[in-house]
N, C-alpha and C positions, 0 to 999 in steps of 0.2 A: 504494500500500500504506500503510495506516494502522497505527500501533502504539498499542495501548491498554494503559496501565499501571494495574494495580490493586494497592494495598497491602492486605495481609490478614494474618491470623494464620497464618503458615506459617514453616517453618524454612529454606526454600530458594527460589531463583528457579526459575520454570518458565514455559513458554510453549506456546502451541498456535496452530495456523492455523485460522481459522474459514472457513466456506463461501465468503465473498466474497474470501478471500485475505488479510485483515487478520491481524496478529499480536497476540494477547492475551497479555500478560505479567503474571504474579502474582509479587509481591515481598514479602518480610517488611517489616513496619512499620519505618521508620527507615533502611532501606537507601538510601544516596545514589543519585541518578539517574546519577551517573558510573559506578557499579557496574553498573547496568542497561544503560547504553550499552556498556560493555565486554563484558558478557554477550552482547548482541545482535551485536556485531562478531565475537566468538569463534565464534558459531553462525550466521553469515550464510550459509555454504554449506548448512547444514541447512535454514535458512529458505527458501532458493531451491528446494531439492529438494522440501520439504514443500509449498510453495505450488504448485509444478508438479503434484505428485500430487493435491492438492486440486482444482485447476482441471480436471485430466483426469477425476477422479471426478465432478465436477459436470457436465462436458460429457457423460459417459456417461449420467448420470441424466437430463439434459435430453433427450438423444436417445431414451432408453427411453420416457419419459413423453410425448414428442412424437409417438410412433407412434400415439397415440389422439387423433384430431382431435375437439376439443370447442369449436371456435370459433363455430360457427353453432348456431342453435336446432335445426335439423334433425339435425345431428351429435349434439348432446346428447340429443335425444329418441331417436335410434337407439341410442345407447350405453345409455340407461336401459332401453329395451325389451330389449336383449340381456342386460344385467346382471340384470334381473329374471328372465328366462328361465333364466339360469344359476344364480343364487343361491337363488331361492325354493324350487325342488324340493329342494335340499340342506338348506335350513333345515327344511323340512317333515319330511324323512326323519330327520335327526339330532335334531330336537326331540322326535319321538316316541320315538326310541331312548333319549334322555337324560332324558326326563320334564320338559322345560322348554318354555316357550312365550314368545317375545318378544312384547311388546305392539305394538311398532311396528318396521318395517324402513324405513330411509331410505338414500339413496344420494347421495354427493357426490364431487366430483373432488378427493380428498385425495391429496397426494403424500408426506406424512410418515407416514401410517398407512394400513394396509390395512383396518382396521376399528376401531370404537370401540363399547364397550358401556356404556350408562348403567344401572347396576344398579338404582338407585332407580326409574327410570321404566320399566325392563325394555325399553329400546329399543336397537337395534343399527343403526349406520350403517356402510355398506360403501363403500369407495372405487371409483369408476368404473374406475380403472386396474387393478382385478382382471381386467378383460377381456384384459389383456396377459400374464397368467400362465397356465401350464398348469392344466387343470381340477383336478388333484389338489392343487395348491398353493392354489387358491381354496378347495377343500374344507377344507384345513387351517385357513384363516382363518375359515371359517364355524364349524367345530367350536371353534376357539379362543374366538371371541366368545360362542358358546353356553355354553361352560364357565364363562365369567365370570358367567353367571346362577346358577351353582351355587357358584362361589368367586370373589369379586371380585379377589383379589390373585394375583400370580404366585408362590405359595408351593408347598410340597411337595404339598399336597392338589390344587392346580390341575394340577400336572404329572402327578400320578397319574390325574386325570380325562382329561387329554390322552392319556396312555398307554393308557387303557382305550378311549376313543372314537375315537382316531385314532393308532394305534401308530406310524405313519411320520411323526409330526409334526416330529421333529428333522430328518429328511431333507428334508421339504418346506420347512422354514424355511431350511435350507442352500441348497436349490435356488433359492428365491425371492431370497435375498441374492445368490447367484451371478449370477442373471439381471439384477438391478437395480443392481448396483454395478460 
């Protein structure tokens, strides 16, 4: 376990556990290192519990994403074929309904995002790991990315578009998070 200390403009000490289990501490400028050490010692039980929770969460994520084999070319090709068969009819249906058309659809094995929309290029990239989700959760991601072609940010207008074109979006997002964490 590594401890990373960063001094910044803040009024109090704080810490967080990052994915690899390291402890990141933020401290006000000028605070002596002895105070930081005392803070860490006082919170060592919390650190142990938080590191354990983080490790368990990362193991669950790895187990989830590990369910889709992508190690060989044949596996990747099969996943791409299945993904296109799943996504492209949804894009076609919702694009017509919403009056938008992406210029390019691409697919990658992304674990940090389900989809990415480049508004300037009008391109959408979907994660291969969508194959691990229920179809209605995949549809939520498709509508979400298509809505970005109408509204780039996650503001009130974007949420109104989501409400209009996929009313169960909050439920789908909750279900997706439940499945993957």
